[in-house]
One Martini backbone bead per residue (centre of mass of N, CA, C, O) as a GRO file, in nm:
protein
  370
    1MET     BB    1   0.100   0.034   0.018
    2ASP     BB    2   0.019   0.382  -0.069
    3CYS     BB    3  -0.004   0.740  -0.060
    4TRP     BB    4  -0.057   0.816  -0.363
    5GLN     BB    5  -0.372   0.784  -0.371
    6THR     BB    6  -0.447   1.017  -0.191
    7VAL     BB    7  -0.311   1.235  -0.362
    8LEU     BB    8  -0.452   1.162  -0.631
    9ALA     BB    9  -0.744   1.221  -0.543
   10GLU     BB   10  -0.687   1.535  -0.514
   11ALA     BB   11  -0.505   1.615  -0.762
   12ASP     BB   12  -0.666   1.457  -1.013
   13PHE     BB   13  -0.991   1.421  -0.887
   14GLY     BB   14  -1.102   1.614  -0.647
   15LEU     BB   15  -1.124   1.476  -0.374
   16THR     BB   16  -1.269   1.536  -0.028
   17SER     BB   17  -1.378   1.288   0.082
   18LYS     BB   18  -1.256   1.063   0.299
   19SER     BB   19  -1.429   0.810   0.242
   20THR     BB   20  -1.386   0.817  -0.067
   21THR     BB   21  -1.077   0.814  -0.075
   22LEU     BB   22  -1.072   0.531   0.104
   23SER     BB   23  -1.199   0.321  -0.100
   24PHE     BB   24  -0.938   0.177  -0.196
   25ILE     BB   25  -0.886   0.031   0.078
   26VAL     BB   26  -1.146  -0.121   0.106
   27SER     BB   27  -1.128  -0.289  -0.154
   28PHE     BB   28  -0.853  -0.413  -0.100
   29GLY     BB   29  -0.911  -0.549   0.177
   30ILE     BB   30  -1.144  -0.737   0.101
   31VAL     BB   31  -1.009  -0.891  -0.133
   32LYS     BB   32  -0.751  -0.983   0.012
   33ALA     BB   33  -0.883  -1.138   0.240
   34LEU     BB   34  -1.029  -1.349   0.059
   35ALA     BB   35  -0.776  -1.445  -0.093
   36ASN     BB   36  -0.636  -1.563   0.153
   37LEU     BB   37  -0.842  -1.777   0.222
   38PHE     BB   38  -0.827  -1.931  -0.052
   39ALA     BB   39  -0.522  -1.978  -0.060
   40GLY     BB   40  -0.500  -2.155   0.190
   41ARG     BB   41  -0.700  -2.379   0.114
   42LEU     BB   42  -0.586  -2.450  -0.173
   43SER     BB   43  -0.298  -2.522  -0.075
   44ASP     BB   44  -0.397  -2.782   0.077
   45ARG     BB   45  -0.536  -2.917  -0.187
   46ILE     BB   46  -0.336  -2.823  -0.466
   47GLY     BB   47  -0.127  -2.624  -0.384
   48ARG     BB   48   0.091  -2.343  -0.446
   49LYS     BB   49   0.185  -2.262  -0.739
   50ARG     BB   50  -0.088  -2.211  -0.889
   51ILE     BB   51  -0.167  -1.972  -0.711
   52LEU     BB   52   0.074  -1.790  -0.776
   53VAL     BB   53   0.029  -1.761  -1.080
   54ALA     BB   54  -0.257  -1.644  -1.066
   55GLY     BB   55  -0.178  -1.386  -0.912
   56TRP     BB   56   0.000  -1.259  -1.144
   57LEU     BB   57  -0.225  -1.225  -1.354
   58PHE     BB   58  -0.377  -0.998  -1.190
   59ALA     BB   59  -0.133  -0.779  -1.212
   60LEU     BB   60  -0.099  -0.684  -1.511
   61PRO     BB   61  -0.330  -0.444  -1.531
   62VAL     BB   62  -0.264  -0.231  -1.309
   63PRO     BB   63  -0.066  -0.015  -1.434
   64PHE     BB   64  -0.260   0.064  -1.670
   65LEU     BB   65  -0.500   0.169  -1.504
   66ILE     BB   66  -0.338   0.400  -1.368
   67ILE     BB   67  -0.213   0.550  -1.609
   68PHE     BB   68  -0.520   0.560  -1.771
   69ALA     BB   69  -0.695   0.704  -1.582
   70GLN     BB   70  -1.031   0.871  -1.589
   71SER     BB   71  -1.113   0.765  -1.299
   72TRP     BB   72  -1.163   0.649  -0.981
   73GLY     BB   73  -1.266   0.365  -1.068
   74TRP     BB   74  -0.996   0.265  -1.179
   75ILE     BB   75  -0.848   0.258  -0.907
   76VAL     BB   76  -1.035   0.059  -0.769
   77LEU     BB   77  -0.992  -0.172  -0.971
   78ALA     BB   78  -0.688  -0.197  -0.928
   79ASN     BB   79  -0.724  -0.278  -0.625
   80LEU     BB   80  -0.873  -0.538  -0.670
   81LEU     BB   81  -0.645  -0.681  -0.827
   82LEU     BB   82  -0.426  -0.635  -0.611
   83GLY     BB   83  -0.566  -0.796  -0.390
   84VAL     BB   84  -0.554  -1.067  -0.533
   85ASN     BB   85  -0.253  -1.079  -0.578
   86GLN     BB   86  -0.162  -1.055  -0.277
   87GLY     BB   87  -0.328  -1.283  -0.157
   88LEU     BB   88  -0.208  -1.514  -0.332
   89CYS     BB   89   0.104  -1.455  -0.328
   90TRP     BB   90   0.166  -1.400  -0.028
   91SER     BB   91   0.048  -1.654   0.096
   92THR     BB   92   0.220  -1.861  -0.064
   93THR     BB   93   0.501  -1.758   0.018
   94VAL     BB   94   0.464  -1.802   0.315
   95ILE     BB   95   0.400  -2.106   0.305
   96MET     BB   96   0.661  -2.195   0.154
   97LYS     BB   97   0.862  -2.102   0.369
   98ILE     BB   98   0.752  -2.276   0.597
   99ASP     BB   99   0.802  -2.545   0.457
  100LEU     BB  100   1.126  -2.507   0.427
  101VAL     BB  101   1.243  -2.419   0.728
  102GLY     BB  102   1.085  -2.487   0.963
  103PRO     BB  103   1.058  -2.434   1.317
  104LYS     BB  104   1.338  -2.259   1.381
  105GLN     BB  105   1.283  -2.016   1.126
  106ARG     BB  106   1.009  -1.859   1.099
  107GLY     BB  107   1.064  -1.566   1.171
  108PHE     BB  108   1.284  -1.515   0.961
  109ALA     BB  109   1.114  -1.590   0.713
  110MET     BB  110   0.898  -1.368   0.759
  111GLY     BB  111   1.092  -1.128   0.751
  112LEU     BB  112   1.198  -1.183   0.465
  113ASN     BB  113   0.920  -1.172   0.319
  114GLU     BB  114   0.851  -0.866   0.412
  115PHE     BB  115   1.083  -0.778   0.269
  116ALA     BB  116   1.127  -0.468   0.084
  117GLY     BB  117   1.121  -0.259  -0.181
  118TYR     BB  118   1.113   0.099  -0.245
  119LEU     BB  119   0.973   0.350  -0.446
  120ALA     BB  120   1.127   0.661  -0.537
  121ALA     BB  121   0.990   0.961  -0.686
  122THR     BB  122   1.030   1.278  -0.909
  123HIS     BB  123   0.781   1.256  -1.158
  124GLY     BB  124   0.527   1.243  -1.020
  125LEU     BB  125   0.226   1.066  -1.032
  126ARG     BB  126   0.213   1.049  -1.357
  127PRO     BB  127   0.348   0.743  -1.488
  128VAL     BB  128   0.640   0.667  -1.391
  129PRO     BB  129   0.605   0.511  -1.107
  130PHE     BB  130   0.439   0.260  -1.275
  131LEU     BB  131   0.623   0.120  -1.485
  132PRO     BB  132   0.768  -0.103  -1.307
  133GLY     BB  133   0.511  -0.280  -1.261
  134ILE     BB  134   0.525  -0.432  -1.527
  135ALA     BB  135   0.792  -0.579  -1.471
  136PHE     BB  136   0.713  -0.712  -1.205
  137ALA     BB  137   0.477  -0.886  -1.306
  138LEU     BB  138   0.634  -1.043  -1.522
  139SER     BB  139   0.854  -1.155  -1.338
  140GLY     BB  140   0.672  -1.308  -1.141
  141LEU     BB  141   0.547  -1.498  -1.351
  142ILE     BB  142   0.804  -1.628  -1.469
  143LEU     BB  143   0.927  -1.733  -1.204
  144SER     BB  144   0.682  -1.908  -1.118
  145ILE     BB  145   0.681  -2.101  -1.366
  146PHE     BB  146   1.016  -2.176  -1.400
  147PHE     BB  147   1.149  -2.169  -1.076
  148ILE     BB  148   0.919  -2.264  -0.900
  149ARG     BB  149   0.848  -2.497  -0.651
  150GLU     BB  150   0.682  -2.728  -0.500
  151THR     BB  151   0.599  -2.756  -0.121
  152HIS     BB  152   0.382  -2.956  -0.007
  153ALA     BB  153   0.560  -3.204   0.066
  154TYR     BB  154   0.694  -3.080   0.318
  155ALA     BB  155   0.437  -3.067   0.489
  156ASN     BB  156   0.372  -3.368   0.481
  157GLN     BB  157   0.635  -3.458   0.616
  158GLU     BB  158   0.600  -3.298   0.877
  159GLY     BB  159   0.327  -3.421   0.958
  160GLN     BB  160   0.432  -3.720   0.989
  161ALA     BB  161   0.655  -3.621   1.217
  162SER     BB  162   0.459  -3.526   1.412
  163VAL     BB  163   0.402  -3.439   1.751
  164SER     BB  164   0.169  -3.412   1.971
  165HIS     BB  165   0.131  -3.084   2.169
  166SER     BB  166  -0.184  -3.034   2.112
  167ASP     BB  167  -0.530  -2.982   2.056
  168LEU     BB  168  -0.469  -2.845   1.760
  169LEU     BB  169  -0.353  -3.048   1.555
  170LEU     BB  170  -0.616  -3.216   1.596
  171SER     BB  171  -0.888  -3.358   1.609
  172SER     BB  172  -1.073  -3.558   1.819
  173SER     BB  173  -1.039  -3.800   1.592
  174GLY     BB  174  -0.736  -3.750   1.457
  175GLN     BB  175  -0.812  -3.562   1.229
  176LYS     BB  176  -0.854  -3.352   0.997
  177PRO     BB  177  -0.993  -3.066   1.001
  178SER     BB  178  -1.219  -2.872   0.911
  179PHE     BB  179  -1.266  -2.565   0.785
  180GLY     BB  180  -1.462  -2.474   1.005
  181GLU     BB  181  -1.274  -2.547   1.243
  182ILE     BB  182  -1.038  -2.370   1.161
  183PHE     BB  183  -1.186  -2.101   1.164
  184TRP     BB  184  -1.275  -2.113   1.463
  185LEU     BB  185  -1.001  -2.145   1.595
  186THR     BB  186  -0.860  -1.888   1.469
  187SER     BB  187  -1.088  -1.669   1.549
  188TRP     BB  188  -1.171  -1.789   1.872
  189LYS     BB  189  -1.138  -2.055   2.043
  190ASN     BB  190  -0.844  -1.987   2.038
  191ARG     BB  191  -0.666  -1.758   2.213
  192THR     BB  192  -0.409  -1.731   2.045
  193LEU     BB  193  -0.533  -1.703   1.760
  194PHE     BB  194  -0.713  -1.467   1.834
  195SER     BB  195  -0.489  -1.270   1.910
  196VAL     BB  196  -0.357  -1.269   1.632
  197SER     BB  197  -0.600  -1.180   1.460
  198GLN     BB  198  -0.662  -0.907   1.605
  199ALA     BB  199  -0.381  -0.782   1.572
  200GLY     BB  200  -0.376  -0.788   1.264
  201MET     BB  201  -0.624  -0.611   1.220
  202VAL     BB  202  -0.528  -0.357   1.377
  203ASN     BB  203  -0.267  -0.312   1.225
  204ASN     BB  204  -0.424  -0.258   0.946
  205MET     BB  205  -0.590  -0.027   1.043
  206ASN     BB  206  -0.347   0.167   1.091
  207ASP     BB  207  -0.234   0.141   0.808
  208GLY     BB  208  -0.478   0.257   0.655
  209MET     BB  209  -0.473   0.526   0.806
  210VAL     BB  210  -0.192   0.620   0.725
  211TRP     BB  211  -0.244   0.618   0.410
  212GLY     BB  212  -0.515   0.796   0.422
  213LEU     BB  213  -0.474   1.044   0.652
  214VAL     BB  214  -0.184   1.151   0.686
  215PRO     BB  215  -0.149   1.294   0.411
  216ILE     BB  216  -0.381   1.494   0.466
  217LEU     BB  217  -0.254   1.621   0.716
  218LEU     BB  218   0.007   1.717   0.569
  219ILE     BB  219  -0.128   1.895   0.361
  220GLY     BB  220  -0.268   2.082   0.574
  221ALA     BB  221   0.031   2.167   0.690
  222GLY     BB  222   0.206   2.239   0.411
  223LEU     BB  223   0.343   2.013   0.283
  224SER     BB  224   0.530   1.878   0.064
  225ILE     BB  225   0.552   1.616  -0.144
  226GLU     BB  226   0.843   1.542  -0.062
  227ARG     BB  227   0.789   1.527   0.250
  228ILE     BB  228   0.565   1.323   0.241
  229ALA     BB  229   0.731   1.101   0.100
  230LEU     BB  230   0.938   1.070   0.326
  231ILE     BB  231   0.749   0.984   0.550
  232ALA     BB  232   0.627   0.747   0.388
  233ALA     BB  233   0.913   0.599   0.358
  234VAL     BB  234   0.996   0.546   0.651
  235TYR     BB  235   0.795   0.338   0.737
  236PRO     BB  236   0.858   0.099   0.528
  237GLY     BB  237   1.164   0.108   0.558
  238VAL     BB  238   1.188   0.031   0.857
  239TRP     BB  239   1.008  -0.213   0.847
  240SER     BB  240   1.159  -0.392   0.639
  241VAL     BB  241   1.443  -0.398   0.769
  242SER     BB  242   1.365  -0.485   1.064
  243GLN     BB  243   1.256  -0.779   0.993
  244LEU     BB  244   1.538  -0.913   0.976
  245ILE     BB  245   1.547  -0.901   1.297
  246THR     BB  246   1.270  -0.964   1.437
  247GLY     BB  247   1.217  -1.245   1.326
  248ALA     BB  248   1.471  -1.378   1.454
  249LEU     BB  249   1.412  -1.296   1.751
  250SER     BB  250   1.148  -1.468   1.780
  251ASP     BB  251   1.320  -1.739   1.776
  252ARG     BB  252   1.450  -1.658   2.070
  253TRP     BB  253   1.224  -1.483   2.253
  254GLY     BB  254   0.954  -1.484   2.115
  255ARG     BB  255   0.619  -1.367   2.047
  256LYS     BB  256   0.431  -1.214   2.246
  257TRP     BB  257   0.608  -0.953   2.341
  258MET     BB  258   0.656  -0.849   2.055
  259ILE     BB  259   0.363  -0.787   1.991
  260VAL     BB  260   0.304  -0.598   2.222
  261ALA     BB  261   0.529  -0.393   2.166
  262GLY     BB  262   0.441  -0.322   1.876
  263MET     BB  263   0.162  -0.202   1.940
  264TRP     BB  264   0.269   0.021   2.137
  265VAL     BB  265   0.463   0.163   1.945
  266GLN     BB  266   0.252   0.243   1.740
  267SER     BB  267   0.081   0.422   1.931
  268VAL     BB  268   0.305   0.631   1.969
  269GLY     BB  269   0.341   0.712   1.674
  270ILE     BB  270   0.050   0.813   1.637
  271ALA     BB  271   0.053   1.029   1.864
  272LEU     BB  272   0.256   1.226   1.723
  273PHE     BB  273   0.039   1.319   1.506
  274VAL     BB  274  -0.158   1.450   1.726
  275ILE     BB  275   0.037   1.614   1.963
  276THR     BB  276   0.212   1.709   1.721
  277SER     BB  277   0.455   1.913   1.533
  278GLY     BB  278   0.648   1.854   1.260
  279PHE     BB  279   0.857   1.702   1.056
  280TRP     BB  280   1.058   1.542   1.251
  281VAL     BB  281   0.846   1.423   1.437
  282TRP     BB  282   0.700   1.266   1.208
  283VAL     BB  283   0.941   1.090   1.140
  284VAL     BB  284   0.947   0.949   1.413
  285GLY     BB  285   0.663   0.834   1.396
  286ALA     BB  286   0.717   0.661   1.143
  287ALA     BB  287   0.946   0.492   1.270
  288LEU     BB  288   0.776   0.367   1.499
  289LEU     BB  289   0.579   0.228   1.314
  290GLY     BB  290   0.790   0.049   1.179
  291ILE     BB  291   0.892  -0.098   1.431
  292GLY     BB  292   0.622  -0.208   1.531
  293THR     BB  293   0.550  -0.369   1.272
  294ALA     BB  294   0.807  -0.547   1.275
  295LEU     BB  295   0.734  -0.692   1.545
  296VAL     BB  296   0.455  -0.813   1.433
  297TYR     BB  297   0.429  -0.938   1.145
  298PRO     BB  298   0.615  -1.200   1.152
  299THR     BB  299   0.514  -1.307   1.433
  300LEU     BB  300   0.225  -1.387   1.372
  301LEU     BB  301   0.284  -1.613   1.159
  302ALA     BB  302   0.472  -1.779   1.340
  303ALA     BB  303   0.256  -1.845   1.554
  304VAL     BB  304   0.068  -2.005   1.373
  305SER     BB  305   0.286  -2.218   1.294
  306ASP     BB  306   0.329  -2.330   1.581
  307VAL     BB  307   0.025  -2.443   1.612
  308ALA     BB  308  -0.023  -2.557   1.342
  309HIS     BB  309  -0.070  -2.808   1.150
  310PRO     BB  310   0.065  -2.896   0.850
  311ASP     BB  311  -0.209  -3.000   0.720
  312TRP     BB  312  -0.354  -2.688   0.813
  313ARG     BB  313  -0.173  -2.430   0.797
  314ALA     BB  314  -0.262  -2.275   0.543
  315SER     BB  315  -0.551  -2.224   0.641
  316ALA     BB  316  -0.475  -2.065   0.896
  317VAL     BB  317  -0.323  -1.842   0.751
  318GLY     BB  318  -0.566  -1.749   0.583
  319VAL     BB  319  -0.744  -1.663   0.822
  320CYS     BB  320  -0.551  -1.463   0.950
  321ARG     BB  321  -0.530  -1.288   0.684
  322LEU     BB  322  -0.819  -1.212   0.668
  323TRP     BB  323  -0.828  -1.040   0.929
  324ARG     BB  324  -0.589  -0.860   0.873
  325ASP     BB  325  -0.692  -0.737   0.585
  326ALA     BB  326  -0.965  -0.633   0.693
  327GLY     BB  327  -0.836  -0.387   0.834
  328TYR     BB  328  -0.825  -0.200   0.595
  329ALA     BB  329  -1.132  -0.163   0.565
  330VAL     BB  330  -1.211  -0.092   0.855
  331GLY     BB  331  -1.010   0.142   0.897
  332ALA     BB  332  -1.089   0.321   0.654
  333LEU     BB  333  -1.390   0.348   0.718
  334THR     BB  334  -1.366   0.456   1.005
  335ALA     BB  335  -1.174   0.694   0.950
  336GLY     BB  336  -1.349   0.836   0.737
  337LEU     BB  337  -1.603   0.884   0.910
  338LEU     BB  338  -1.462   1.031   1.144
  339ALA     BB  339  -1.337   1.258   0.972
  340ASP     BB  340  -1.605   1.373   0.858
  341ALA     BB  341  -1.733   1.423   1.152
  342PHE     BB  342  -1.449   1.512   1.350
  343GLY     BB  343  -1.183   1.461   1.215
  344GLY     BB  344  -0.863   1.352   1.168
  345LEU     BB  345  -0.748   1.346   1.461
  346THR     BB  346  -0.968   1.171   1.586
  347ALA     BB  347  -0.925   0.924   1.407
  348ILE     BB  348  -0.629   0.873   1.478
  349ALA     BB  349  -0.668   0.846   1.787
  350ALA     BB  350  -0.861   0.601   1.781
  351ILE     BB  351  -0.662   0.403   1.646
  352GLY     BB  352  -0.441   0.426   1.862
  353ALA     BB  353  -0.611   0.316   2.100
  354LEU     BB  354  -0.675   0.040   1.969
  355THR     BB  355  -0.383  -0.054   1.951
  356PHE     BB  356  -0.328  -0.064   2.253
  357LEU     BB  357  -0.557  -0.263   2.325
  358SER     BB  358  -0.455  -0.501   2.156
  359GLY     BB  359  -0.197  -0.543   2.321
  360ALA     BB  360  -0.346  -0.609   2.586
  361ILE     BB  361  -0.484  -0.866   2.486
  362VAL     BB  362  -0.229  -1.025   2.433
  363ALA     BB  363  -0.115  -1.008   2.724
  364ALA     BB  364  -0.376  -1.158   2.856
  365VAL     BB  365  -0.424  -1.423   2.644
  366MET     BB  366  -0.167  -1.512   2.532
  367ARG     BB  367   0.048  -1.764   2.448
  368GLU     BB  368   0.334  -1.907   2.421
  369THR     BB  369   0.474  -2.072   2.111
  370LEU     BB  370   0.792  -2.144   2.097
   0.00000   0.00000   0.00000
């Protein structure tokens, strides 16, 4: 996700309603959440690679829709396709890395998976920043078809070697649980998986708020596009690089308190945008958001992998990612409505308070999974 769409909404299409502007995040979040769910379940049933290839096919039209967009509806459609792409591709790459690394390095593998490079451009809003997207989509498709191998067999092998260590591994009959049972376990019945699911959802609620409302706040404060871009780049830049460290640390220190700390650090970063002003203070706030998200993101998926049996682990990851990415839609919709009714600062403050509360729930309910 990038803040360019919020700026594009006002600069190119003249949208002023916050809830309308944030519609791209709502559409992206709903579609990606559902794509995660299907990717996880289908990965358990038919394997990983075919889902990955299908995901890249959905990415091909996205750069062209954005470059040639004649109305805001084109941007929303591009986000729908991008949501399918990310849900299918990201879920399967997560699952494939878990298949390959085994139980001792799950956190590191998740941190490595979430690490990515980000493009910063000085050529205006369109079309130059989106031209590399065409090459990225084609490269991803070609690599997936010709170079990536199926990993489902690794999960089957691990499942056969697993020794039951909790009532979560198999159903009461000793067989693989149904998808309905997996969904219920991951969403609510098991306190640890519930903690992970709600933390992931709230994490992406504040992520959607950051991309949707913070650029509008910064525009209102009179910052230039270049300074807004720098603040926007600090957040994912710190987040992506830090995950190379935090994911591996969760393999040594455990999952629970890293998740708690991450949610609380995020809430402090959000608070800086509400109670302070000034470019450099906001840069610090963006950096804290990046550090907090890096503590949370890879650790959540590693915790799910610790608990779920290899036979149904992909399905559990899909359910967890369903709730996590639904946070984009819920957060953007909530933040947009609050901003239209009470102002942007109130909306940002509300999401920050919810982030702190989510960390408290993890502290109170989750058990350590490492």
